[in-house]
N, C-alpha and C positions, 0 to 999 in steps of 0.2 A: 392416620392409622387408627382402626377401631380396636380398642383394648378391652371392650366389654366381654365378660366371661373368662378373661385371662386370669389365672391364678398367679399372683406375683411370687408366691412361694415356689411354684413349679418353675417359673422363669429363673428364680434365683438358684434352684437346684440344678437346672439345665446349665446355667452359666457356670456354676461351680464345677459341674462335671466336665464342661468343655475346657475350663481352665486346667483342671486336673489332668485331662487327656493330653492337652498341649504340653503341660509340664512333663508328663511321662514321656511324650514323644521327644521333647528336647533332651531329657535325661538319657533316653535310649540312644538318640543320635550322638550325643556327646560321649556316651560310653563306648559306642561303636568306633567313633573317631579316635578315642584315646587308646582303645585296645589295638588299633592298627598302627599306633606309633611304636617305634622300637624302644626298648628299655635303654637306660644309660649304658654307654660303652666304657670299657676299662681304659681305653686309650685310642689314639689315632689308628693303631694297627688293627683294631677291631672294626674299623669302618671300611676296610678293603674288601671288595667283592660284593656280590648281590646287587650289582648295578642294574638300572632299569633298561628296558627295551622300548624304543619308540618307533612308530610308523612314520616313515618319511613320505609325507603326503604328496609332495610335488612329483617325486619319482614314481610313486605308486600310480598316480593318476596318468602320468605320461606313458608308462610302460604297460599298464593293464595288469601288472603283478603287484603283490604286496611286498614292499621293500621296507625292511626293518633295520634299525641300527642298535647294536648292543653298546650302551653308552659307557664305555670304559673311561671316558674323560671325567666321569662323576666320582672316580676314586679320589681319596683325599689328596694324593700327590698329583692329580690331574691327568693320569694316563693309565693304560693297561699295564705298564711296567711296575706299578705298585704291587701287583700280585707276584710278579717274578722276584722283586726285591725282597719281599717278606718271605717268600718260599725259600730263597737262597739263604737268608739270614737264619731262619728257623732250622734249616737242614744243617747249617754250620754249627748251630748250638747243640743239636742232637749228637753231632759227631765230636763235640768237645773242642771245636776249633775256635768258637767264640764263647766267651764266658760272661754271662749276665753279671753286672756289677763291676766289670773291669772296663777300662777305657780302650778296648780293642778297636782295631781299625779295619774297615772294609774297603778294599781297593777295587776299582773297576775302570775299564776302558769303554767309553760310550760316546754316541753322538749327541747325548744330552738327556733324553727322557729317563733312561734307566738310572743315570746319575742323580737326577732330581728325586726319583723314587727311593734310591738307596740312602741319600742324605736324609730324606723324610723319615724313613724307617729307623735309621741309625739314631736320629735325634729322639724318636719316640721310645727306643729301647735302650738308650744309654751308650751307644757306640759312636765312633767317629767315621767320617767318610772321606776318602781320598779319590778324586775323580780325574782321570786323564781323558782328554777329548781333543778333537781337531780344532785348530785355532780359527777356523771359519764357521764354527758352530754359531747359531743365531744369538744375538745379544741378549734376547729375553731369557734363553736357557742359562746363559752365563750369569745373568743377574739373579736368577732364581737360586742357582747353586751358591752364589756368594751370600745371598740372603739367608740361606739355610746353614751357612757356616762351614760348608765343605771346603777341604783343601783342594785346589784346582791346579792341574798340570796341563797347560795347553801345548799341543804338539802340531807340527805341520801335517796336513792330510797325506797319507801314504798307504801303500798296499801292505797286506799282512806279512809279506816277506821282509819288509823293512823293520829293523830292530827298534826304530823310533815310532812305528805305528802305535796308535793310542792303546790298543789292547796289550801289545808287547811292553809298552811303557808302564802300564799299570801293574803287570805281572812282575816286572823288574823292580819297581818301587816296593812292592809287597815283599819280595825276596830280600831286598836290602834291609828292610825293617827287621825281619825275622832273624837275619844273620848278624846284625849289629846291635840289636836291642838287648836290654837287660832282663827281658821276660816279664816286665811289669805290664806291658801291653803287646798283644800279638797282632799280626796282620793276616787277613784272609782275602784271597783273590776271588772275587765273585764269579768271574768267567762266564758271563751270561750266554755266550755263544755255544759253549760246550757243556755247561752245567746241566745235569739231568733233571735238577729240580725245576728248571724253566718250563719245559713242556708238561711236566707232571702237574704243576699248579693249574694249568689250563684244562688238562684232562680231568682233574678232580674238582675244579671250580667253574671256570667259564663255560665249558661244554655242557655240564649238567644244568647250569642255570638257564642257558639258552633253550635247552630241550624242554625244561619245565615251563618256562615263560611262554613258549609258543605251543604248548601241549603236544610236543613231538611232531607238529605239522610244519616241516621244513623241507623245501625242495632244493635249495642251493645255499651254500655257505661260502662267503668270500672274505679273504683276508690277505694282507701283504705279508712279506717275509723279510725280516731283518736278521734276527737270531734264528727264526724258524719256530720258536716255542709256541706262539699263539696258534698258528695254523696247524702245527703238528698235534698239539694237545686237544684242541677243539675238534678238528677233523677226525682224529682217532676215536674220540668218544662218540661223536654223532654217527660216524660210519658203523660203529659197533651196534648202535641202536637202530639205525635206519637202513643200513646196507646200501644196495644199489639205487634205492629211491632218492638218495641224496647226491647232489653234484657239488663237489668241492673245487673251487676255482681260486688260484693264486693270482693276486693283482700285483703287477710288477711295474716299477717306473722305468723310464728309458735308461739305457746304460747298464742295467742289472742283468746278470746271467741266469736268474731263476726261470725266466720265461722260456728261454731256449732249453733249459734243463728239463722242464716239464713237457714241453712240446716235442723236443727232438732228442732228449737224453744226453745232451752235450752242454756243459757249463761254459758257454762262450757267447760273446756278443761282438759284433763287428767293431764297436767302439773300444774293445779291448786292445786293438792294434796300437802299438806304442806311438805316443805323441798325438793321439786323436781325442783324448778325453780332457775335459776341463778340470776334473778332480781325479785323484788317484784311485778312490774307491769306486764311486759310481757317478756317471756323468749326468747329474740331475740336481735340481734345486730342492728336491724332496729329501727330508731328513727322517730317519727312523726305519725305513725299509729300503731294500735293494742291496745286493751284495754280489760278489763274483767268486765265491768259494762255497763249498758244501760244509755246513756246520753239523755238529752232532745232533742238535735239536731239529734241524731241517730233515736229517736222515730218518728221524723217528716218525716223521709225518709224511714223507715222500710217497710211500705206497698208497696213501689215502687221498692223494691229490689227483683229481681227474683232468684238470685243464688249467690253462693260464691265460690271462689277458694282459697285453702290453698297453700302458697308458703314458701318453706324453706329458711333459710339463705343461704345455699349453692347455691340454684337456683338464689337467688337475686344477690349475688356477681358475679356469672358467667354471668348473664345477663348484669350487669353494665359494666363489661369488654367487653362483646360482642358488646354492642351498642357503646362503646367508640371507639373500633377498627374498626368496620364496618360502622358506621354512623357518627362518630365524635360527638356523643352525650355524654357529660360528666354529668351523672345524679347521683342523690342521691339515698338513699336506698329505700324510699317509691315509687319513680318512677320506680325503678327496679322491685319491687313487682308487680306494675301495668302492666309492660311490660311482665313479665312471665305469668301473668293471661291472658293477651291478646292472647298469643300464645296458651294457653290451650283452651280458648273460641273459637278461630278460628277453632279448630278441629271439632267443632259441627255446624259450620255455612257453608252455601253454598259459593263456590268460588265467589270472587268479593264483598263479604259483607264488610260493613264499620264498623270498630271498632275504638272507640275514648278512649284514656286514658288521665289521668291527669299527666303532667310532673311537679311534685310538686316543686322540687328545684334541684340545680346542685350538683355535687359531691364535690365542693370546701369546703363545710362546713361539710364534712364527711371524710376528709383525714385521720385523726388519728385513726378512728375506722373502719367504714365500708370499706373504700377504702384501708386500710392497709391490709385487707384480699383479696379484689378484685385485688390488685396488684400482688398477687401470682398466679392468674389465667393465664393460657397460652394464648398468643395472638391468637393462631390458634384454640381456643376452638370453637366447632360447636354448633349450636342451639340444636341439639340432646343431646350433653353433658351438655348444660345449664339446660335442663329439667331433666336430670338424676342427677343433683346436690343434695347431701344429706345435712344434717345438719352439 
């Protein structure tokens, strides 16, 4: 290299300037990164909500639509039920039913996830949790509840007309505490199926978040229905914003009556015939969604639901394995139901349409039941084979 005529002082100046520019760039980049980080939270309860949305690449590529998942499994308690649990507890506090600083007890009947969320919130806010659930609930959910220190009451699976059904058992235990206690601690029945706070937290939180995250460009929204709160709250908000441009579809497992309710106006399924079901509530291995009665929360959203898709257990377990292998998404059973419905709905939408599903929870709390069957699905299973899955 010919260095004649080069002023070393200029070289030094340029080098110094380059170093300074690089330093400024690093500082700016670091500053930008830091400003994007959330400030410290006051507690676990402040981590609930504002969950991310991701594009499901495999389903988007296969369908020609943009398929997105609202990652409710990113809530601190691991599911969408965190929002409901916090909303119910806060509403009870406003009504004076729960007293901060007192060891009051929140009672609930649940198939698992809501109980986990209630136990998480109770621990964070200083209350106690008493959870009644079916004795065939997955071992993972039971272990989580035990780890959270909740008092657990396991009952046999039964229909709502049975006084021993888990919801009825929870309400009875709450009444017994309030009638026999000395007033040092009260009991509150969360009543997620009928509690108005359920759908409202999704109307005020989940729905607006989805709308903002996708800039209001949404063509279809898909969710399952257990209590009915999620689909009611989100659908109601999005329909008020988007009107007829949005198609709301309920994804329903086999044995549940919501599919026929939406399609034909009758809450009935052929497996309701006495003696034909494996379980008393819904004839499916799916936990968290599916029911055979109209709840208050479902009724708040029913006018905003346009259609329904029935999904078999076989389709759900194959979809779970498909998304795990192709997208790295390890999902639970109700999320798999929603994903299958998304593929079916995409067939009737123009290319490029945007579909949003709820990713309710991860597969980690479904290992001993749902994922025990999903593990048997071949890693090379195609989406066509997923849809062809039978019971």
